[in-house]
C-alpha positions in Angstrom: 60.0 64.1 49.9 62.3 66.7 51.6 65.1 69.4 51.8 68.4 68.3 53.3 69.4 71.4 55.5 73.0 69.9 56.7 75.0 66.5 57.0 77.8 65.7 59.6 80.6 64.1 57.5 81.5 60.8 58.7 84.8 59.1 58.1 85.6 55.4 58.8 88.2 56.1 61.2 85.6 57.6 63.1 83.2 54.8 63.1 85.9 52.3 64.0 84.7 51.4 67.3 81.5 50.5 65.6 83.1 48.8 62.8 81.3 45.8 61.2 83.3 42.8 59.9 83.2 42.4 56.1 81.7 39.0 55.5 82.1 37.0 52.3 79.0 35.2 52.4 77.1 38.3 52.1 79.4 40.0 49.4 78.7 37.0 47.4 74.7 38.1 47.6 75.7 41.7 46.9 77.7 40.9 43.8 74.3 39.3 42.2 72.6 42.7 42.2 71.4 43.7 38.7 71.9 47.3 37.4 69.9 45.9 34.3 67.1 44.8 36.6 67.3 48.4 38.2 67.2 50.0 35.2 64.3 48.0 33.4 62.1 48.2 36.7 62.9 52.3 36.5 61.7 52.7 33.2 58.8 50.4 33.9 57.9 52.8 37.1 58.4 55.9 35.0 56.2 54.6 32.3 53.1 54.3 34.8 52.9 58.1 34.7 51.8 60.1 37.6 50.8 58.2 40.6 48.8 60.2 42.9 46.5 58.5 45.2 43.0 57.9 43.4 44.5 57.5 39.9 44.3 54.3 38.1 48.2 54.9 37.5 49.0 54.1 41.0 46.9 51.1 41.2 48.3 50.1 38.0 51.9 50.5 40.0 50.5 48.8 42.8 49.6 45.6 40.6 53.1 45.5 38.9 54.8 45.7 42.5 52.4 42.7 43.8 53.0 40.6 40.6 56.8 40.9 41.3 56.7 39.6 44.5 54.5 36.6 43.5 56.7 35.8 40.6 59.6 35.8 43.2 57.7 33.3 45.2 56.5 35.4 48.0 53.3 34.1 49.4 52.7 36.4 52.5 51.6 39.4 50.6 49.0 42.0 52.1 47.3 44.9 50.5 46.4 47.0 53.4 43.5 49.7 52.3 43.2 53.2 53.7 40.6 56.2 52.2 41.4 59.7 53.1 40.1 62.8 51.0 42.5 61.9 48.0 40.9 58.6 47.5 41.6 54.9 48.8 44.8 53.1 48.4 47.1 50.4 49.7 50.0 49.7 51.4 51.9 46.6 50.3 53.4 44.3 52.8 55.3 41.4 52.1 56.6 39.3 55.0 59.6 36.8 54.9 59.8 34.7 58.2 63.0 34.5 60.2 64.1 31.3 61.7 64.9 32.3 65.3 63.0 35.4 65.7 60.0 35.0 63.5 58.2 37.5 65.4 60.6 40.6 65.4 60.9 42.4 62.1 63.5 44.3 60.0 60.9 46.9 58.4 62.4 48.0 54.8 60.0 50.6 53.3 59.7 53.0 50.7 56.6 54.8 49.1 55.4 54.3 45.5 53.3 57.1 45.3 54.2 60.2 43.2 52.8 64.1 42.9 53.0 66.2 39.9 55.4 63.9 37.8 56.3 60.1 37.4 58.5 60.4 40.7 61.2 58.1 39.1 63.3 59.3 41.5 61.2 60.2 44.3 60.3 57.5 45.0 60.8 55.2 41.9 64.5 54.8 43.1 63.5 53.5 46.5 60.9 51.3 45.3 62.9 49.2 42.7 65.9 49.2 45.5 63.5 47.3 47.7 62.2 44.9 44.7 65.6 44.0 43.8 66.5 43.3 47.6 63.9 41.2 47.9 64.6 39.0 44.8 68.2 38.7 46.5 66.7 37.6 49.9 64.1 35.1 48.5 66.1 32.1 49.2 68.3 33.4 52.1 67.7 32.3 55.5 67.7 35.1 58.2 67.4 34.8 62.2 65.1 37.9 62.2 61.9 38.4 59.9 61.5 40.9 57.3 58.9 43.2 55.9 59.4 44.9 52.6 56.6 47.6 53.1 55.5 50.2 50.1 53.8 52.7 51.3 51.1 55.1 49.6 50.1 58.3 50.3 53.3 59.5 51.3 53.3 62.5 49.2 49.9 63.9 50.8 51.9 63.8 54.6 52.8 60.1 55.3 49.2 59.0 55.4 50.0 55.2 54.4 52.8 55.0 57.0 50.6 56.7 59.8 47.4 54.4 59.0 50.0 51.3 59.4 51.8 52.2 62.5 48.2 53.2 64.0 46.2 50.3 62.6 49.1 47.4 62.6 52.2 48.3 64.5 50.1 49.7 67.8 47.3 47.4 68.0 49.2 44.2 67.1 52.3 45.5 69.4 54.6 44.6 66.6 58.1 44.0 67.6 60.3 45.8 65.5 63.9 45.4 65.4 64.5 48.1 63.2 62.6 50.6 60.5 65.1 51.2 57.1 63.5 53.8 55.2 64.5 54.1 51.5 63.7 57.4 49.6 65.1 59.4 46.8 68.4 57.8 46.2 68.5 58.0 42.7 71.2 60.7 42.2 71.6 63.7 39.7 72.7 63.3 36.3 75.8 65.5 35.3 77.1 65.5 39.0 79.7 63.1 40.9 77.3 61.1 42.7 80.0 59.1 45.2 78.2 59.8 48.5 75.1 58.8 50.1 73.5 60.2 53.2 72.5 58.0 56.3 69.8 59.3 58.2 69.4 58.9 62.4 66.6 59.7 64.7 67.9 63.0 66.8 64.0 63.9 67.8 61.6 63.3 70.6 60.8 60.9 72.2 64.6 60.5 72.9 64.4 57.0 74.3 65.4 55.6 70.5 67.8 58.1 69.8 70.9 56.4 71.0 69.8 53.2 69.4 69.4 54.8 66.0 72.7 56.5 66.2 74.4 53.1 66.5 72.2 51.6 63.6 73.2 54.5 61.5 77.0 54.5 62.2 76.8 50.9 61.6 74.9 51.5 58.4 77.2 54.1 57.1 80.2 51.5 57.8 78.5 48.8 56.2 77.4 50.9 52.8 81.1 51.4 52.3 81.9 47.7 52.8 79.5 46.6 50.1 79.7 49.5 47.9 81.8 52.0 46.5 80.3 54.9 47.9 81.4 57.2 50.7 78.8 58.4 53.5 77.7 61.3 55.3 75.3 61.2 58.5 72.4 63.5 59.0 68.9 63.5 60.6 65.8 62.0 59.6 62.6 63.8 58.8 59.7 64.0 56.5 59.5 60.6 55.3 57.8 57.3 56.3 59.8 56.2 58.9 58.6 59.3 61.0 55.4 57.8 62.3 57.3 54.8 63.5 59.6 57.1 65.2 56.6 58.7 66.8 55.8 55.5 68.1 59.1 54.5 69.7 60.6 52.6 67.2 64.2 52.9 66.1 64.8 54.1 62.4 67.5 54.8 60.0 67.2 55.5 56.2 69.0 56.6 53.3 68.6 59.7 51.0 70.9 60.8 47.7 73.9 63.3 48.9 73.3 65.4 45.5 69.4 66.4 46.0 67.7 66.5 42.8 65.9 69.8 42.0 63.4 67.9 39.9 61.4 66.3 42.8 57.6 66.7 42.7 58.0 68.2 39.1 57.3 66.9 35.6 61.1 66.5 35.3 61.5 63.8 38.0 62.5 61.5 34.9 65.2 58.8 34.6 67.0 61.0 32.0 67.7 63.4 35.1 69.2 60.3 37.5 72.1 58.3 37.8 71.4 54.6 37.4 75.1 53.2 38.3 74.7 55.3 41.6 71.6 53.9 42.2 73.0 50.3 41.7 75.8 51.1 44.3 73.3 52.3 46.9 71.3 49.0 46.3 74.6 47.1 46.9 75.4 48.7 50.0 71.8 48.5 51.1 71.5 45.0 50.5 74.9 44.1 52.6 73.3 46.4 55.3 70.0 44.4 55.0 71.7 41.1 55.5 73.8 42.0 58.5 70.7 43.8 60.1 68.6 40.6 59.5 71.3 38.1 60.4 71.5 36.4 57.2 73.2 32.8 57.2 74.5 30.4 54.8 72.0 27.1 54.8 73.4 23.9 55.5 73.3 21.5 52.6 71.4 18.2 53.5 74.7 16.3 53.8 76.0 19.0 56.5 72.6 18.5 58.2 73.0 15.1 58.2 76.5 15.3 59.5 75.4 17.6 62.2 72.6 15.4 63.4 75.5 13.1 64.0 77.8 15.5 65.5 75.5 17.1 68.1 73.4 15.6 70.5 71.1 17.3 73.1 69.9 15.0 75.8 67.4 14.8 77.5 64.8 16.3 75.2 62.2 16.9 76.9 64.2 17.9 79.9 63.2 19.7 83.1 66.4 20.6 85.0 69.5 20.3 82.7 70.8 19.7 79.2 73.8 17.4 78.1 75.3 18.9 74.9 77.8 16.6 73.2 79.9 16.6 70.1 80.6 13.5 68.7 84.5 14.7 68.4 86.5 17.5 69.9 85.8 21.1 68.6 88.2 22.6 66.3 86.9 25.7 67.2 84.3 27.4 69.5 80.6 27.0 68.6 78.0 29.9 69.6 75.1 28.6 71.3 71.9 30.2 72.6 68.4 29.2 73.6 65.1 31.1 72.2 61.9 31.3 73.0 58.9 31.1 71.1 58.6 34.6 71.2 61.8 35.5 70.1 63.4 36.2 73.4 67.0 35.0 74.1 67.0 33.3 77.4 70.4 31.8 77.2 73.6 32.0 75.3 77.1 30.7 75.9 80.3 29.6 73.8 81.0 26.1 73.7 84.3 24.7 73.8 84.3 21.5 75.5 83.3 18.0 73.5 80.7 17.4 76.4 79.0 20.4 78.4 76.0 20.2 80.8 73.5 23.7 81.3 71.3 24.1 83.9 67.7 25.2 82.6 66.1 25.2 86.3 65.0 28.9 85.5 63.3 28.1 82.3 59.5 27.9 82.2 57.9 24.8 80.6 57.7 25.6 76.9 59.0 24.8 73.5 62.4 26.5 72.6 64.8 26.8 69.9 68.3 25.6 70.5 70.7 27.7 67.8 74.3 26.6 67.3 76.4 29.1 65.1 79.5 27.6 63.4 81.0 30.1 61.1 78.3 31.9 59.1 76.0 28.8 59.3 73.5 27.8 61.7 72.1 24.6 63.3 68.9 24.8 64.5 66.9 22.1 66.8 63.6 22.3 68.8 64.0 21.7 72.6 61.0 21.1 74.7 61.4 22.1 78.6 58.7 20.5 80.8 
């Protein structure tokens, strides 16, 4: 992957202005992270051998990754082929659709090709971390859509990620909330691995740097909330987020603090890694991704039925106003927003009264999503404006 040149130490105090709130629902998901899964997957990844583009070993790894997502129940799995001098390979793109912003994406990515060795750390560590996140996300609702992407051709110069940006992101004008890159996070055996590097954008174009800095500060805080690790802030470079950054997207990433000396050699092996460290990185990354994708608790059938009786929106369809009425007085404020089908928030308010009238004269005739947020749960209804 790359050589780490410098890092800025960041304390929790210095991040207080960006402080995230600990979420017990997110924590309950994070605690289901499996160190045994991580170890088993690293072993499998290593056993495929050197996974360079053009080799059957890389194709075997691709099939294994794809089969994992199929076994988890994901159906939107796309193999994106690309060819260059080394041969033909595939980016593996898995999409989980969000409920509120289905056309806006959190991209969680890492490469699965290797060079000169099995690449168990660079980047088997990122590969198995992403698969473990996908396992735990499968039955969790999120407001934003997620794309889990396993890029190929990274070791030959970010070939796969460049191809994806040029042939998917740009022509489809993909709306990306954030690119969260995972590369070489397995730690170094025999050292104290208690810190992970959080990477932010500090290059041109500068228009996305402030947002990257904000997300990266949040990343550092969230890692410390949901794992035992400390964090440091450094800069992003030489990995698969760079083609996105060059396109003006907002990026962040993770990289190990104690950089392995074995990357790109035959000694990049499981024996030279720290699996408990990767387990903690995975927990922190999961808590972060839950926050960035805005995960929430799904209402039970009983709760949905209760809320159907509790909340009424009339008239629907409507052309000028909405009456929102609760069947009983509210004991706590309710966050309310209207989202158009392109994922743009067109109205938001905090509801405190049992009955409230909202003017919608300024809204175009279309279908909208009405979202009520109570604690960490969402109640979603469809609305038609004529």
